[in-house]
C-alpha positions in Angstrom: -0.1 0.0 0.1 1.4 3.2 -0.6 2.1 6.2 1.4 -1.1 8.2 0.4 -3.9 5.4 0.8 -1.8 4.7 4.8 -2.2 8.8 5.3 -6.4 8.4 3.7 -7.3 5.2 5.9 -5.6 7.0 8.9 -7.9 9.7 8.6 -10.8 7.6 9.5 -9.1 5.0 11.8 -7.1 6.9 14.0 -10.3 9.2 15.2 -11.7 5.9 15.5 -9.5 4.5 18.0 -9.2 7.2 19.9 -13.0 7.4 20.1 -13.8 3.7 20.8 -12.4 2.3 24.4 -11.6 -1.3 23.3 -8.5 -3.1 23.6 -8.6 -5.2 20.7 -10.4 -5.4 17.3 -12.5 -8.4 18.3 -14.5 -6.7 21.0 -15.6 -4.1 18.7 -19.4 -4.1 17.8 -22.1 -2.7 15.8 -22.7 -0.5 18.1 -19.0 1.3 18.2 -19.4 2.3 14.5 -22.9 3.8 15.4 -21.4 5.6 18.7 -18.1 6.3 16.2 -20.5 8.0 13.1 -23.0 9.8 15.9 -19.8 11.4 17.1 -18.0 12.6 14.0 -21.4 14.0 12.8 -20.8 16.5 15.7 -17.5 17.4 15.5 -17.2 20.4 13.3 -15.3 20.3 9.6 -12.8 22.5 8.4 -14.7 25.2 6.1 -13.0 24.6 2.7 -14.4 26.3 -0.7 -14.8 23.0 -2.4 -15.7 20.7 0.4 -18.2 18.4 0.5 -18.7 17.6 4.5 -21.1 14.6 3.6 -18.4 13.0 1.1 -15.6 13.0 3.8 -17.6 12.0 6.6 -18.4 8.7 4.2 -15.2 8.6 3.4 -13.7 8.3 7.0 -16.8 5.8 7.7 -15.8 3.6 4.9 -12.1 3.5 6.0 -12.9 2.3 9.2 -15.0 -0.3 7.7 -12.5 -1.7 5.8 -10.1 -1.6 8.7 -12.4 -3.6 10.4 -13.3 -6.1 7.8 -9.9 -7.1 7.5 -10.2 -7.8 10.8 -13.0 -10.1 10.5 -15.4 -7.3 12.0 -18.4 -6.7 9.9 -21.4 -4.1 10.6 -23.5 -6.8 11.5 -20.9 -8.2 14.1 -17.9 -10.8 14.0 -17.5 -13.1 11.4 -14.1 -15.5 10.8 -11.3 -13.6 8.7 -11.4 -14.9 5.2 -8.1 -15.8 5.4 -5.7 -17.0 7.9 -6.5 -17.6 11.5 -5.7 -14.6 13.2 -4.5 -14.1 17.3 -6.2 -11.2 19.2 -5.5 -7.8 17.1 -5.0 -4.6 19.2 -7.2 -2.4 18.5 -4.4 0.2 16.7 -4.4 2.2 13.4 -0.5 1.0 13.4 -2.7 -1.9 11.5 -3.2 -0.2 8.7 0.2 -0.4 7.6 
C-alpha cells in the first residue's frame, strides 16, 4: 500500500481508535461503529471552498469499515476472517500499514 493510501485510511481509523475504548479489534461491535458515526457528525469540519462534508464523513466511515473487515469484524458483527486465522489484534491504527 502506498503512503498516500495509508494517510487516507489513517484519517478515519485514528479518530475511531481514539473514540472507541476497546482493547482489541475483536471486541468492537456494531454499536461502537454507530457511536463513532454519531460522534463524527458532531465534530466541526474545516471550511473549504470546494468541500463536501457528507463525502468526507462517508469516506472516513468507509475507511474504518474496511479496517475492521480486514480483521473479520463487519457491520453486522463478528465474522471469521477470509484468510488465515489470526490472534486477537490490538485496536491500533498502526495495523493499517
